[in-house]
C-alpha positions as a printed NumPy array, in Angstrom:
array([[  22.63 ,   80.254,  -84.325],
       [  20.825,   81.395,  -81.186],
       [  19.44 ,   84.781,  -80.493],
       [  22.424,   85.942,  -78.487],
       [  24.868,   84.92 ,  -81.254],
       [  22.719,   86.643,  -83.827],
       [  22.739,   89.743,  -81.759],
       [  26.557,   89.621,  -81.323],
       [  27.123,   89.03 ,  -85.022],
       [  24.77 ,   91.991,  -85.869],
       [  26.826,   94.182,  -83.498],
       [  30.054,   93.151,  -85.192],
       [  28.579,   93.737,  -88.665],
       [  27.277,   97.207,  -87.609],
       [  30.575,   98.088,  -86.009],
       [  32.521,   97.046,  -89.067],
       [  30.292,   99.008,  -91.511],
       [  30.248,  102.064,  -89.316],
       [  34.07 ,  102.074,  -89.045],
       [  34.339,  101.778,  -92.786],
       [  32.616,  105.138,  -93.022],
       [  35.398,  106.627,  -90.973],
       [  38.447,  104.537,  -91.717],
       [  40.032,  102.729,  -94.607],
       [  39.868,   99.022,  -94.632],
       [  43.614,   98.533,  -94.44 ],
       [  43.918,  100.702,  -91.372],
       [  41.021,   99.066,  -89.71 ],
       [  42.007,   96.576,  -86.95 ],
       [  40.182,   93.822,  -85.112],
       [  40.767,   95.891,  -81.955],
       [  38.819,   98.829,  -83.65 ],
       [  35.884,   96.426,  -84.414],
       [  35.977,   95.053,  -80.889],
       [  35.841,   98.495,  -79.391],
       [  33.125,   99.722,  -81.651],
       [  30.961,   96.683,  -81.176],
       [  31.558,   96.811,  -77.353],
       [  32.582,   93.052,  -77.252],
       [  35.495,   91.077,  -76.009],
       [  38.385,   89.816,  -78.169],
       [  37.399,   86.2  ,  -77.472],
       [  33.816,   86.875,  -78.567],
       [  35.003,   88.387,  -81.94 ],
       [  37.365,   85.306,  -82.552],
       [  34.524,   82.977,  -81.617],
       [  32.749,   84.349,  -84.747],
       [  35.589,   85.354,  -87.089],
       [  39.264,   84.48 ,  -87.403],
       [  40.139,   87.7  ,  -89.408],
       [  38.639,   91.012,  -90.643],
       [  38.822,   89.42 ,  -94.151],
       [  36.653,   86.613,  -92.94 ],
       [  34.257,   89.235,  -91.45 ],
       [  34.113,   91.017,  -94.694],
       [  33.188,   87.848,  -96.613],
       [  30.549,   86.986,  -94.025],
       [  28.955,   90.435,  -94.409],
       [  28.921,   90.116,  -98.175],
       [  27.478,   86.547,  -97.944],
       [  24.797,   87.829,  -95.524],
       [  23.792,   90.651,  -97.874],
       [  23.923,   88.493, -101.021],
       [  22.075,   85.427,  -99.644],
       [  18.976,   87.604,  -99.094],
       [  19.52 ,   89.764, -102.254],
       [  19.985,   86.794, -104.487],
       [  17.345,   84.461, -102.999],
       [  15.679,   82.423, -105.603],
       [  12.37 ,   82.512, -103.756],
       [  10.536,   85.78 , -104.576],
       [   8.089,   86.676, -101.846],
       [   5.93 ,   89.652, -101.211],
       [   7.756,   92.079,  -99.049],
       [   6.929,   95.241,  -97.363],
       [   8.609,   97.632,  -99.812],
       [   8.012,   95.641, -103.044],
       [   6.152,   92.527, -104.42 ],
       [   7.586,   90.583, -107.275],
       [   5.394,   87.53 , -106.877],
       [   4.175,   86.569, -110.334],
       [   6.946,   88.44 , -112.13 ],
       [   9.261,   86.066, -113.813],
       [  11.143,   87.931, -116.525],
       [  14.862,   88.255, -116.146],
       [  14.509,   92.078, -116.012],
       [  11.96 ,   91.624, -113.123],
       [  14.504,   89.445, -111.268],
       [  17.21 ,   92.134, -111.815],
       [  14.85 ,   94.799, -110.557],
       [  14.005,   92.841, -107.576],
       [  17.72 ,   92.297, -106.815],
       [  18.111,   96.124, -107.154],
       [  15.32 ,   96.677, -104.524],
       [  17.261,   94.416, -102.083],
       [  20.529,   96.301, -102.731],
       [  18.718,   99.578, -102.252],
       [  17.499,   98.39 ,  -98.856],
       [  21.124,   97.51 ,  -97.84 ],
       [  22.512,  100.753,  -99.392],
       [  23.882,  102.172,  -96.151],
       [  25.872,   98.966,  -95.452],
       [  26.992,   98.595,  -99.036],
       [  28.117,  102.165,  -99.294],
       [  30.566,  101.672,  -96.485],
       [  31.757,   98.45 ,  -98.104],
       [  32.201,  100.135, -101.554],
       [  34.466,  102.78 , -100.06 ],
       [  38.171,  102.353, -100.25 ],
       [  40.111,   99.219, -100.966],
       [  37.439,   96.799,  -99.628],
       [  35.215,   98.045, -102.503],
       [  37.053,   95.741, -104.916],
       [  36.759,   92.778, -102.562],
       [  33.086,   93.473, -102.22 ],
       [  32.73 ,   93.858, -105.999],
       [  34.543,   90.463, -106.561],
       [  32.095,   88.669, -104.198],
       [  29.162,   90.541, -105.835],
       [  30.293,   89.374, -109.236],
       [  30.553,   85.74 , -108.038],
       [  26.801,   85.883, -107.194],
       [  25.977,   87.691, -110.392],
       [  27.515,   84.965, -112.512],
       [  25.067,   82.483, -111.138],
       [  22.142,   84.811, -111.955],
       [  23.235,   85.708, -115.433],
       [  24.551,   82.403, -116.679],
       [  21.304,   80.82 , -117.618],
       [  19.832,   83.964, -118.902],
       [  22.111,   84.882, -121.803],
       [  21.136,   83.896, -125.258],
       [  24.105,   82.652, -127.282],
       [  24.237,   83.724, -130.864],
       [  27.166,   81.453, -131.859],
       [  29.516,   84.294, -132.785],
       [  30.668,   85.279, -129.22 ],
       [  31.879,   82.788, -126.65 ],
       [  29.514,   82.343, -123.83 ],
       [  32.088,   82.986, -121.137],
       [  32.959,   86.273, -122.82 ],
       [  29.309,   87.391, -122.999],
       [  28.784,   86.357, -119.364],
       [  31.777,   88.245, -118.139],
       [  30.722,   91.355, -120.044],
       [  27.134,   91.253, -118.877],
       [  28.149,   90.737, -115.176],
       [  30.731,   93.356, -115.262],
       [  28.444,   95.908, -116.895],
       [  25.689,   95.187, -114.394],
       [  28.042,   95.244, -111.309],
       [  29.489,   98.695, -112.348],
       [  25.949,  100.   , -113.051],
       [  25.143,   99.03 , -109.383],
       [  28.243,  100.676, -108.122],
       [  27.404,  103.868, -110.07 ],
       [  23.903,  103.843, -108.798],
       [  24.756,  103.29 , -105.127],
       [  27.6  ,  105.803, -105.044],
       [  25.791,  108.889, -105.883],
       [  22.787,  108.259, -108.091],
       [  20.414,  106.55 , -105.716],
       [  17.713,  109.049, -106.689],
       [  16.861,  106.654, -109.568],
       [  14.497,  103.768, -108.69 ],
       [  15.35 ,  100.212, -109.242],
       [  12.983,  100.039, -112.171],
       [  14.814,  102.971, -113.749],
       [  18.283,  101.423, -113.23 ],
       [  17.117,   98.059, -114.514],
       [  15.556,   99.862, -117.53 ],
       [  18.838,  101.811, -118.176],
       [  20.926,   98.52 , -118.066],
       [  18.612,   96.574, -120.366],
       [  18.136,   99.454, -122.779],
       [  21.888,   99.995, -122.938],
       [  22.595,   96.302, -123.405],
       [  19.992,   96.094, -126.212],
       [  21.295,   99.269, -127.924],
       [  24.797,   97.758, -128.083],
       [  23.477,   94.831, -130.201],
       [  22.699,   97.111, -133.185],
       [  25.083,   96.85 , -135.99 ],
       [  26.936,  100.101, -136.652],
       [  29.038,  101.071, -139.579],
       [  32.663,  101.877, -138.701]])
């Protein structure tokens, strides 16, 4: 993609997320996006066939960076040399925090469930190799439970509790998951 295409794509992404702050996903039209981005209809359709495709592209754009396997030193955090699963989750949380403004718009209204579905797809890949099977609970059940719990933790955090740091959120999640493994009498 050349520079002009990247700039147009960024304008469309920005217009879409700005509009989601003011309008519901179902009431949002391609024309609204075109007007907000100040582009032509042909230009929009050269990049995306539908607003659903645009939503998926925005999610993919966010998640490709957030879930990158390569951990590099970055301006706001450095996780090089940290290789525990909790470190990886904390690193993901830092990236989500950096994208919080865009994600908050995506989480609002009915497109929030679409966003969460895409988010969970990426999380399944992250969590799949990390779960320790104990033989009593099917792996796919444990995976579904761990992914769903973390996804809802992120939603809770980004929708009103962002004063907590990524380290604190990661700590809450892992402490809660650990505490649930303790046998309790009924």
